[in-house]
C-alpha positions as CSV (number, residue, x, y, z in Angstrom):
1,M,-0.2,-0.3,-0.4
2,K,1.2,3.6,-0.9
3,I,-0.2,6.5,0.9
4,A,0.2,10.3,0.2
5,V,-0.8,12.5,2.7
6,S,-1.5,16.3,2.4
7,G,-3.0,19.4,3.6
8,K,-2.7,23.1,5.0
9,G,0.5,23.5,7.3
10,G,-0.8,22.9,10.9
11,T,-4.0,20.7,10.2
12,G,-1.8,17.3,11.8
13,K,-0.9,15.7,8.9
14,T,2.1,14.9,10.2
15,M,1.0,13.3,13.2
16,L,-1.6,11.3,11.0
17,V,1.3,9.9,9.1
18,S,3.1,9.2,12.1
19,F,0.3,7.4,13.9
20,L,-0.4,5.7,10.7
21,S,3.1,4.0,10.4
22,I,3.2,2.9,14.3
23,I,-0.2,1.0,13.6
24,F,0.7,-0.7,10.5
25,A,4.0,-1.1,12.0
26,K,2.5,-3.2,14.9
27,A,0.2,-5.0,12.7
28,G,3.5,-6.7,11.1
29,Y,4.3,-4.6,8.0
30,S,7.8,-3.1,6.9
31,V,6.9,0.6,6.7
32,I,8.6,3.1,5.1
33,A,7.3,7.0,6.2
34,I,8.9,9.7,3.9
35,D,9.2,13.5,5.1
36,A,8.8,15.6,2.0
37,D,7.7,18.3,3.6
38,P,10.2,21.7,3.7
39,N,9.1,21.9,8.0
40,V,11.2,18.8,8.3
41,N,9.2,17.7,11.7
42,L,8.5,13.5,11.0
43,A,11.0,12.5,12.8
44,D,10.7,14.7,16.0
45,T,7.1,13.5,16.3
46,F,8.2,10.5,16.5
47,G,10.5,11.2,19.5
48,F,13.8,10.9,17.5
49,P,16.4,13.5,19.5
50,N,18.4,16.4,17.8
51,S,16.0,15.6,14.9
52,E,16.6,19.1,14.1
53,K,20.1,18.2,13.1
54,I,19.1,15.5,10.5
55,I,20.1,16.8,6.9
56,P,17.3,16.0,4.6
57,I,18.4,14.3,1.3
58,S,18.5,17.2,-1.1
59,K,20.9,18.7,0.9
60,M,23.2,15.9,0.9
61,D,25.4,17.5,-1.9
62,D,28.2,14.9,-2.0
63,L,25.9,12.1,-2.1
64,I,23.9,13.8,-5.0
65,E,27.0,14.3,-6.8
66,E,27.8,10.7,-6.6
67,R,24.6,9.4,-8.1
68,T,23.8,12.3,-10.4
69,G,26.9,13.1,-11.8
70,A,26.6,17.1,-11.0
71,R,26.9,19.3,-7.9
72,P,24.2,20.9,-6.8
73,G,24.6,24.8,-7.0
74,Q,27.4,24.4,-9.8
75,M,26.6,24.8,-13.3
76,A,26.2,21.4,-14.9
77,P,24.3,21.1,-18.3
78,Y,24.2,17.5,-18.1
79,F,23.4,15.2,-15.4
80,K,21.5,11.7,-14.9
81,L,18.0,11.6,-14.9
82,N,17.9,8.3,-13.8
83,P,20.3,8.2,-10.9
84,K,20.6,4.9,-8.8
85,V,18.5,5.0,-5.5
86,D,17.6,1.4,-4.8
87,D,19.9,1.3,-1.7
88,L,19.0,4.5,0.1
89,P,16.3,3.3,1.3
90,D,18.7,1.5,3.6
91,K,21.3,4.2,3.6
92,C,19.3,7.2,4.3
93,S,17.0,6.5,7.1
94,L,16.4,6.3,10.5
95,K,15.0,3.2,12.0
96,Y,12.1,3.4,14.4
97,G,11.1,-0.3,15.5
98,G,9.3,-1.5,12.0
99,I,9.5,2.0,10.7
100,R,12.3,3.4,8.3
101,I,12.1,7.1,8.0
102,M,13.3,8.9,5.3
103,V,13.9,12.7,5.2
104,M,13.6,14.2,1.5
105,G,13.1,17.4,1.8
106,P,11.8,20.0,-0.9
107,I,12.3,20.3,-4.3
108,K,11.3,23.5,-6.3
109,A,9.2,22.7,-9.1
110,A,5.6,21.7,-8.2
111,G,4.3,18.4,-9.8
112,S,7.7,17.3,-11.8
113,G,11.0,17.7,-9.9
114,C,13.2,20.2,-11.1
115,Y,15.6,20.8,-13.8
116,C,18.4,20.1,-11.2
117,P,20.7,16.9,-9.9
118,E,18.7,17.2,-6.5
119,G,15.3,17.2,-8.1
120,A,16.6,14.2,-10.3
121,L,17.6,12.3,-7.3
122,L,14.6,13.2,-5.1
123,E,12.2,12.1,-8.3
124,A,13.6,9.1,-8.9
125,L,13.7,8.2,-4.9
126,V,10.2,8.9,-5.3
127,A,9.3,6.7,-8.6
128,H,11.5,3.6,-6.7
129,L,9.4,4.0,-3.4
130,L,6.4,4.0,-4.6
131,L,6.7,1.8,-8.1
132,K,9.2,-0.8,-7.0
133,V,9.5,-1.1,-2.6
134,D,7.2,-4.0,-1.8
135,E,6.4,-2.4,1.3
136,I,3.9,0.3,3.1
137,V,5.0,3.9,2.2
138,I,3.6,7.0,3.3
139,L,4.2,10.5,1.9
140,D,4.3,13.5,4.0
141,M,4.1,16.4,2.0
142,E,3.4,19.8,1.9
143,A,0.1,21.7,1.0
144,G,0.4,20.1,-2.6
145,I,1.8,17.0,-4.5
146,E,5.4,18.9,-5.7
147,H,7.1,15.5,-5.3
148,L,4.5,13.5,-7.3
149,T,4.6,13.7,-11.4
150,R,2.0,12.2,-13.4
151,G,4.2,9.1,-13.5
152,T,4.5,8.5,-10.1
153,A,1.1,9.2,-8.9
154,K,-0.1,6.0,-10.3
155,G,1.8,4.3,-8.0
156,V,-0.5,5.9,-5.3
157,D,-3.3,3.9,-3.9
158,K,-4.8,6.6,-2.1
159,L,-4.4,10.6,-1.5
160,I,-5.2,11.8,2.4
161,I,-6.3,15.3,2.6
162,V,-6.1,16.5,6.3
163,V,-8.5,19.4,7.2
164,E,-9.7,21.1,10.0
165,P,-13.1,22.6,10.5
166,T,-11.5,26.2,9.0
167,R,-12.9,27.6,5.4
168,K,-9.0,28.4,4.8
169,S,-8.1,24.7,5.3
170,V,-11.2,23.5,3.3
171,L,-10.1,26.1,0.5
172,T,-6.7,24.1,0.7
173,G,-8.5,20.8,0.5
174,Y,-9.9,21.6,-2.8
175,R,-6.3,22.7,-3.9
176,V,-4.7,20.0,-3.4
177,R,-7.6,17.4,-4.8
178,D,-7.1,20.0,-8.0
179,L,-3.5,19.6,-8.3
180,A,-4.1,15.6,-7.7
181,L,-6.5,15.3,-10.5
182,E,-4.1,17.1,-12.8
183,V,-1.5,14.5,-12.6
184,G,-4.1,11.7,-12.7
185,L,-4.6,10.4,-8.9
186,Q,-8.1,9.7,-8.7
187,S,-8.6,7.8,-5.3
188,I,-8.5,10.8,-2.5
189,G,-9.9,10.6,0.8
190,V,-10.1,13.5,3.5
191,V,-9.7,13.3,7.4
192,G,-10.9,15.6,9.2
193,N,-8.9,16.8,12.3
194,K,-9.3,18.4,15.7
195,I,-13.1,18.0,15.3
196,R,-14.4,19.4,19.1
197,N,-18.1,18.6,18.4
198,G,-20.5,17.5,15.7
199,K,-21.0,21.0,14.6
200,E,-17.5,21.1,13.3
201,K,-18.0,17.5,11.6
202,D,-20.9,18.6,9.9
203,F,-19.1,22.0,8.5
204,L,-16.8,19.8,7.0
205,I,-19.2,17.4,5.9
206,S,-21.3,20.0,4.1
207,N,-18.4,22.2,2.6
208,M,-16.7,19.1,1.2
209,A,-19.4,17.4,-0.5
210,G,-18.7,14.5,-3.3
211,F,-15.3,13.9,-1.0
212,E,-14.6,10.6,0.5
213,F,-14.7,11.3,4.2
214,L,-12.4,8.3,6.1
215,G,-12.9,9.5,9.7
216,F,-12.9,12.3,12.1
217,I,-9.7,12.8,14.5
218,P,-10.8,14.2,18.2
219,Y,-9.0,17.6,19.5
220,D,-7.2,16.2,22.2
221,E,-5.8,19.1,24.1
222,D,-2.8,16.4,25.3
223,I,-1.6,16.2,21.4
224,A,-1.2,20.2,21.6
225,E,0.5,19.9,25.6
226,A,2.7,17.3,23.9
227,E,3.7,19.7,20.7
228,I,4.5,22.5,23.3
229,S,6.5,20.3,25.7
230,G,8.5,18.6,22.8
231,L,7.4,15.1,23.6
232,P,6.6,12.5,21.0
233,L,2.9,12.8,19.8
234,I,2.5,9.0,19.1
235,E,2.5,8.7,22.8
236,A,0.2,11.8,23.5
237,S,-3.1,10.4,23.1
238,E,-5.2,7.0,23.0
239,K,-8.1,8.4,21.9
240,V,-6.8,9.9,18.5
241,M,-4.6,6.6,18.3
242,S,-8.2,5.0,18.2
243,E,-9.2,7.0,15.4
244,V,-6.5,6.5,13.8
245,K,-6.6,2.6,14.0
246,N,-10.3,3.4,12.4
247,I,-8.9,4.9,9.5
248,A,-6.0,2.1,9.0
249,A,-8.9,-0.5,9.1
250,R,-10.9,1.3,6.3
251,L,-7.2,1.8,4.2
252,G,-6.5,-1.8,5.0
253,D,-10.1,-2.7,3.4
254,R,-9.1,-1.4,0.1
């Protein structure tokens, strides 16, 4: 199963990625969790120490030069568009139980990589993970689909758009859906997060008619407290974990 998660910043998509990863890993699956958000905080959500010092793959200049034949930031009229990447999930990942966490870093051009060595490496790596790896892959993206192309989108089993009950978040959800449809990604679901009551749930349902809702995660002050205290979110809330388990079950039934 290959899952991409997107949404407006602050909606809780990284939290969802981490909880889903834990649930699938505990069920016995091998999981690769990909941090493709420029904010680079997935490892912090899992509780890795000194996560701010992790170097994203897009910033590993020596590796990029080794694989593509060109160094980022230097004039290079030619570089490999299909560099070797099949060994990178082992070489460039952090280990957490049955989960491997890879930090991609940003690329420059939405939807198609960039005409640069680092973009070529990341695009090839995403294609390998989505099209060739026989594991559960969960991709944490910024509010868009910058790491997906028309070719790699066909490897995504489900795009999950995380929204909270605000108009800005809903508008972002529509924008992400439109971008996804442009690259041919048809299987799209929505997860409502930070839901305090039935009124907020109804707000999302009425304002996102036609979307498939996979679940509604309740607001929990313990999650907010964990974020403030710098504690691992995956250990902060049992009721959030319970609802994400329901979401994972719905994904597993597909």
